[in-house]
N, C-alpha and C positions, 0 to 999 in steps of 0.2 A: 817387139817382144812382149809376151804375156806377163802381166804383173801378178805375182803370187799374193793370194789373200793371207792375211795374218790371222791365224786362228787363236781365239782366246780359250784358256783352259781354267778349270776350277781344280785347285789342289785339294785332295782328300787323303787324310791319314787313314791307313787301313792295315789290317792284320790278315795275312793269307796263309792258309794251311794247304800244303800240297801232300802228295803221296809220301814224300820223304822228309819234309821239313816244314818249318813255319817261318814267316817273314813279316816284319813290320816296317812300313815305309810309306812313301807318298805316291799316290796314283794321280794322274792328270786326266780329268774328264773334259773332252772337248765341249764347247759351249752347246752344241746341238745334242749332246748325249749327257743328260743331267743325272742319270742314275747309273750306279755301278753295273746293274744288270744290262744296261745298254752296251757298255764296253765289253762285258763278258760275252755278250751274244753277237757282237759285230764280226766281220769277216776276218779280222786279224788273228793269227795263230798265237801270238804272244801278248802278254800284258806287261807294260813297262812300269817299274818302280824306281824311285830315287831315294837316297838317304836310307838305305836298307839295313836293318839289324836282323840278325839271326843267330841262334845258338851255334850254328855251323861256322860262323866267321869269328876271327879273333878281333876284328874291328869292323865298323860299319862300311858298307860298300856304297859308292856314289850312284851306281846304276845296276839294275838287274832286270833281265827280260825273262819272264816266267811263262812256260808253255801252259796255255789254258786247259789242255787236256789233262794236266796233272793236278789242277786245282780242285780241292774238295770243299773248301769253305772260305768265305770272305766275310770279314767283320769290319764295318766302318767305325773307326775310333774317334775321328774328328771331322764331321761333315762340313764344318763352317770355316775352313781355312781360307786365306785370301786368294781371290782370282789372280791368274797370271796372264799377262798379255802375250 
């Protein structure tokens, strides 16, 4: 059986503005994609965020997948969070 490689991620705190709302949360950048623009331009249709706050939610959401086609602006709030194994 083929062994799966464990990918390391860098956690980045970010603010995302979409067509309809704004979100603040954590984005995970794979080790080979060190810039947010790499993730925004890869082949995946959605960007994943965890620990997401928004004015549209009564309480934070543990996970949210945001369609990249709806994203208008991304701001990195904390680029130096701890890497995740």
